[in-house]
N, C-alpha and C positions, 0 to 999 in steps of 0.2 A: 208570534207563536213560537220563537228562538231566544225570544228576550233584548234583541236589540229594538236599541232607538227607530223609530221613523223614519223621521229626519226626512229630506224633501220629498215633493213629489213624485213617485216612479211613471217611469212610461211603460212599464210593465208589470205584471204581478209577477211574485217571486222573489225572490235573492239574488241579488246581485254576485255577479265571478267573487269578487274580492270580501265578500261578506262569506260566501260560502269555503272562501279557501282557510278565512279567520276561523271559521267554527271548526274547518276538518284540521287546525293548523298546519297547511302546507301552504308557498306563494304562490300567491296569486297566480306571477310567469307561470309557476307548476303546471295547477290545475287549469289555467287557462290552456295550456297545449294536450292538456288531458283530454279536453272538450274537443279539440280540437285534431284527435286521432292519432297528433304527433308519436314519433318512435322515442318514445321514453320507456326508462322499467319503471314497473309498476309494484308496488309490494303489500302482502295481505292485507297490512298492517291500516298503509293509507286509504285502500279501498274501505277498509271496515267503516275510517274515519270518515270519508267521502258520505259514504251510505249512512253516518249513525247523523251529518248535519245535513244530509237533506230529506231524513224520516224513511225511509227508505224498507219499502215491506221485505217480504221474503222472498217473493220473483222476480222485483225489481232490484233488489239486489243481485240476483242469479243474471239477470237481463246486465248489470254492469258487469260482473268478470268476466259476461260471454265477451262481451264487446272488448272491455282493457284488456284481458289475457291469454282468453279462448280464442278472438282473434278470427271467430268462424272457420276454424281450420278443418271442420268435420266436416264443411260441405265439397271439401278437395278431395275426401275417402270417399263420398258417399255421391254415387253421380244419379239424378233423375232417371228414370225408368217404370216403364209400362208398371200402374202397380196392378194385380190381380188378387182380389178379396180371397183371404184363407176359406177353405169347406168351414171350418169349426166360426168362426167374423158372420160369415154369408147368416148361417145355421141362426146365429144371436141376432142379426140383423129381422130376421122371418116370426123366430118368435115373440122379441117384441113386437107384437101385431097391433096393437093399439096404442105405442108409442111413436112417434116422428121419429126417425134416426137418418143419420146422418156421417158416413165416414168421406173423411178426409187424409190428404198427404201431409207432409210437411210445407207442401205450396200452398194450401188450403183449396186442394183441386179434389172438386165432389168423384169419388169414386167408387162410391157405394151408396146405397139408402133403402129402403122398405116402402110399401104399399101407402103405409099410410102419411110418409114425409112426402110422395105426390099427390097424394089428398089432401094435406092440407099446405104445402108451399108451392109448388108451382112440378106442373111433370116434367121433372128433369131427362128422362129419354127422348124428349122431343129438343133440347137443348145439341147442341153437336159439342161434342166432348174437349173441345180443344177451345170454348166459351163457360167451362165449366167448371169456373172457380167460384168460390164460394163469396169469397169475397167481393169479384165483379160481380155475380149473380145481385145482390143484395142492395147493390148501388143500382145496377140497371133496370131492374123486372120492375112496372109500376104498381105489380100484385103486391110483391113483397114490402112495396114502399107501402103499399094502402094496408097491409098484413097486420100488422105493428102496431098497437096501439101507441106505444111510444118509440118508435122506426129508429132515434137516436141509439133510444138504451138496448135494443135490441140488436143495433150494429155496433156499438163500443167492443161488446161481449167480443163479437170474433174479432176484432180490429185487435183487442190485448192479445191474444192467443196467436194472430198472424207476428205482432211485434216480439212476443216470446221468440219464435221461429224466426225471425229475423237477428234478433240477437245471436242466438245458437247457430247459425249459417251466414253472416253477415257477407264472408269472402264468396257469396255465390252471386253472381252478377245477375242474375233474374231475379232477385231482391229489388233491385235498383230501376232494373227497367220496369217492372212491372209498378214498382208506388211513383215512376213517373209517369207513367201511362195513365195510371187511375187520377195525377195530379190532373193531368192535362184534360180528361173525359170529365172527371163529373167534382166538382166545384166543392162541393158537398164533406169529399176526401179529403182533403185538404186540411180543413176545421177541424175533421176530428181525428185525422190521423196526430194532427201537431199535438193533440191535448197529451200524447205518448204510456198510454196506459198497457199497464204492463199485468198480464194474470197469463197461465197458466192452465188452471182450469176452473173459470169461474163459473156458480151457482148462483141461478136467476128467477128471478118467477117473471114471466112474460101474459102479456093478457093481445091476443090475436081478436081481429076483428076480421071473421070468414066470411065472403061473400054470401056462401050458401049456408054455410051454418050457425054462422051470428059467431056472438062472444066464445072462448075458447081460454082458459088458464091453463099453464103449463108449467112446470118447476127446468127449468135447462140444468145434465149437466153434460160434462166436458169431462169423457174418458180415453186417458191413454192407452193404444194396445202395445204392448211390448215388443219390438220384432226390430227387424234393419229398415224395416220401410217407413219408421214415425208415422205412425197411422192416428187416427182421433177417432172417435164414436159421439156423438152429440146428441143425447138420450133426451127427451120433448118426451116428459111425465108429464100426463094431467093430473090437474092436484082436487085431491079427494075433498069432495061433499060439494062437488061442481056438476056441471052434466056433459061435460066436455068428453068425454070417454061414449059418452054415448051417443052424440054430435059426430065421435070420428066412426063408431058402428055405422052411424044412417049414412055419412059420405061414400062406404065401401055398398052402402046398396044405388049409389046413384047411377 
């Protein structure tokens, strides 16, 4: 893709370190130190060169800058606390009556949802609050694995958002502990996490196979809520010209 000769067979896909260094016009030693997270000075110009060499998109560039420059310092000043959904946001949740909506914090803990989300996904109120983490829930709950027609596609969107948070708050030790826990508990997590996708607000089309309602089709829109709590709304909008909204209405009557 970048015009380098193929050369000998590669053990893993992608560019070698020395090739990235060559394309970014930096030394292989310096680039290796960057990958290893060593204490080195990094200029914007060099980070731009590395970004161009790796053909990073906007979210991936921001992630690189967060890791290399910001170093997660925001996590040192913002301590995790119990989140209370503001009345205005709660009102929005209830108004989105037939759009399943979930509100999460910067650690992807589920802190709010509407009735449509409980009907389509799981009854979140029956999950203990300490276990109500969106990343863990989609791996742990069998009904969610069965719900998404393409479960991996469904999960990747959340992992991409989670990795963005991880880049912002890398100095927060909670993330390392959580990732190790997920790696020990869910083998699928390691493989999907190592694909290293980064996206702050993915928009996806998702097909569900609901046990009671049958096939349902949604557009997923992820919205950040401005404020100190770093909240996010994940809104599942029924796709037009499908009977998804009608099926959701029927679920309310069951």
